[in-house]
N, C-alpha and C positions, 0 to 999 in steps of 0.2 A: 449586499449582505453585510450586516454589522457584526464584526467579530469581537466577542467580549472575552478577555483573557483573565480578567479579574472580576470575580463574582460581585465584588462591591461596585463595579463600574455600572451595574444594571440600574442604579438609582440616577446617574447622570445620563444614561442612554434612554431613560424613560421607557423601559421594556413595557411593551403592551401586552395585555391579555392574549394568550396564544394557544395554539395547538402545537404539541411538542412530541418528540420522540428522543430516545436515549440510546447511545451506542459509541462503540470506540471508532467505528468506521474505518477500520484499516484498509486501505486501498481504494475506498469509495467505489466498490464494484457494482455490478448490475443490480445485485440483490439490495444493496444500500439504496441505490438511486431508485428503486421500485418502491421501497418503503418512504423515502423523502418524497416522492410525488404523491403518495397518499396523504402525507402530512400537509402538503401544499393545497391538494385538492379540498381536504376537509376545512382547512383554514379559510379558504376562499369562500365556501359554502356558508360558513358561519361568521364572515366577516371579522375574523381574528387574524392576528399575526402567525407567522410560521416560525418555529424555533427548533434548531438541532442541539441537543446537549451532549456534549463529548468530553474527552480527557486528554490532557497534553501527554501523560505517560501511560504506558499500557498498564493495566492493573496488575499483571503479573510481575511486572518489573518492581513494584512496590511491595506486593504481598510474599514474593519469593525473589529474594536479592540476586540469586544465581540464575534465575530464568531469563532466558533470551528468546523471546517468541519469534524473531526474525521478522521484521516489519515489512509490510507491503508498500507502505509510504511513510516518508518523513513527516514531521509535524507541518512543515511548510507546504510539502505536497499535498497533504490531506486537506489543509485549509484552503488551498488554491482550488482543489477539486469540489469541495463543499461550497465554495463561493460560486463555482459554475453552476450549481444546482438553482440558484437565485432564490433561496429561502431569505426570510427577513433577518433573522439572528441566528448566530451560532455562539454558545457559551462554552469555553473550555474550562471545566472544573478541575481544580488541583486534586488529583486522586491520591489520598492519603490514608493511612491506616485508620485514622480516626473517622473519616468518612465511610470507610469500609465496614466500619462497627455500627453504623447507623442501621436501625431497623428499616424495613421497607416503609413502614408507616411514618416514621419520623422523617425519613428522606422526603417522602411525598409532601409531608406538611411543611417541614422548615425550609427545604430548599425548592422543590416544585412550586408548591402553592404560594408561600410567603414571599420568597426571594424573586423567583423567576417568573411568577404571574402565570403558571400553566393552569389551563381551565380544561383543556382536552389533552389526554396523554394517549398516544399510540404505541402499544407495545408490540415489539417484534414477536413473532409466533414462537420464538425460543428463547427469548430474552428474560432474565431474572436479575433482580437487584436487591440490596439489602443484605445484612450479614447473615440472615436465616434463608438459606437458598432453598429451603423446603417449601416456601411460599411461592405462589405462582399467580397466574392471571386472575383467578377468582378472588384470591385475597386482594390483589390490587383493585379490582372492582369494588369490593367492600369498602376498602379504606377510602377510595375516591369518593363514594356516596357520603361518607361521613365528613370529608374535607371539602367537597365542592369541586372535584375533579372527575370529569367523565372519562372512563378508561374504555378504549376500544382496542380489539385484537387486530393487528395488521394481517393482511393477506400475505402469504408467502410467495416468493418468486421462485419459479422453476424454469429450467431450460430443458425441453424434451423430457420432463418428468424427473429432472435430476436438480436438486437443490444447489444453490450457490452460497458459498460461505468463505470467510476469509481463510479459515483452516483448509478447506478443500483447495483452495488456490495455492496455498503455502505447499501443501503436498505435491501439487503437480509441478510447481517450480523446483521442489527438491528432487523431482524425478526428471527434470530437464524438459518437461512438457509444456514449454513456453507458449506454443501455439494455443493449446487448450486452455492455459492459464489466461491467455488474452481474450479469449472467448468468454470466460467468466468476469473478467474485470471489465470488459467493453473497450479496451485499449491495449496496446502492447506494453509489457512490463519494461521498466526502464531503471537505469542506476545513473547517479551523477557523481563525478569524481574530478580529481586533478591528475593530469599527466605528469608522472614522475620518472626518474631514471631507472633502467632496468639493466639486464644483462647483454643487450643488443645482439643477441643471437639471431634474431629474425633477419637482420641486415645481411648477415653472411649467407642466408638462404634465398635471399631475393624478396623477402616479406618483412620489411621493417615494421616493428609494432610499438605501439605506444602502451606504456605501463600505466594502469590506472589505480589510484588510491581513492577508495570510496569515501564520500563525504561523510556519511553516517555509518558507523560500524555495526549498528543494530539492523541495518538494511539487509533483507534476505538476499542471498546470492543463489542464482539457479545452480543446478548439478554441474559438477565439472564436465568439461567437453567443448567441442567446437560449435560455434553459433553462426549463423547469418544475422546480420543486425544493421542498424542504421546508427551513425554517429553523428552528432551534431556539435559543430564547432563554430563559434561566432555567428550563430543564427543560420548556418548553412548545413544541410543535410547531406551526408555521404554514405554511400554503400559500404560496408565493412564485414569482415569475418573476425571472430573473436574466440579467444581460448581462455577458459577458466580452469586452473589446476596447478600441477607441480612440474610440468616439463620433464617427464620421466625419460626421454630420449638423452637428455643432456646431464641427467643427474646432478641437478642444481641444488639439491637439498630438499628440505620440506617446507620451503617457502611457497605459500599459496598465493598465486598471482591472477590478475585479470589483465590480458594483453590483447589489444585490438589493433588490427592492420586496416587501414582506410584504402579501399580500391580507388584507384585513379586519382591519388593525392600525393603530392610531394611538397612538404612544408614542414617547418619546425613546429612541434606541438608542446615541447616541454613547459610545464607550468601553466598551461592552459586549462581552464575548466571545459569538461567534455561530458556529454550526456550519452549513454548507450540505450538503444531501444532494441529489445530482442524480437527477433521474427520467428525463427525456427532453430532447432537443434539439428546440426548436421551429422555428428557422431559423437561418440564418447572420446576421452582423452585415453590414448595408449602409447606404448613405448614402441619405437621402430628400430630397426637393426642398425641404421646408419643414417647420415645426413641425407644421402641420396634417396632413400626410401621415404623419409619424411617430406623432402621437398616435392618428390612425386605425388604424395598424398595431398600436399598443400594446394597443388595445382587443381587436383580434383575437388578439394574443397572450395576453392575459388570459383571454379565453373558452377558447381552447385549453388553456391551462395548467389552468384549473379542471376541465376535462373529464379531463385526465390525473391530476390529483391526487385527484379524487373518485372515480376509478374503482375 
């Protein structure tokens, strides 16, 4: 896949006439990949190139400066997953307020047809673009006929009759339903970060933890609680149990932390990059009467985590 991060690159890349679709593609979930397969099949049948048009920034970050959508994938993660689809090109447009003010027709003519050589546009079943969101698929078809772009409506992807979308997956993660989210994504949800210093309370309980600082603060965190997870360190995968929350038993203030305990691991992790892959939520975070009660629960959590991770 040729990644074009500057729209002016298209001249040097010799962008070929293509079949394209547009989307933010947050998470590159199963619904996105179903749409992308339609683009590839259509392109192959017409002997055209395949093109994905996306954005480096989430539109709400530009249009609403206080908005924080909670990203399912960082830009690097998204580009890596899009590259795995083996499309010919991916263009990352700079989403600006000026671009947002383009009418659908102007966008189709100046950006899609003239700059990006789009000759067939596959529109997601619920996708709208242009400043006038009252326009829809039939309007795009009519504009396309005037400009020389054939507009096709994509088939929607469903899982047992349930639609899959980035917003639905975000909701599942916010509820701690990481297993259900993984079903929609097609892979386990993950976070990347650096191990930093913490309170070291876990050591006193027999469960030393690594405190994780997430690399991109815009990345969505699953609901507070205890999870069975995999931890990746230096290319090696380890079984782990992880807590997201405020450690209410120890009253350490309102600092929100992500702490992971690697099972069967005994080495220094400070300042190491670490990836967490969520498997299932074991329980919500709660306050215990004392250290002994917490330690007793941690042993139960470890036993359950091992079952899930060895399954």
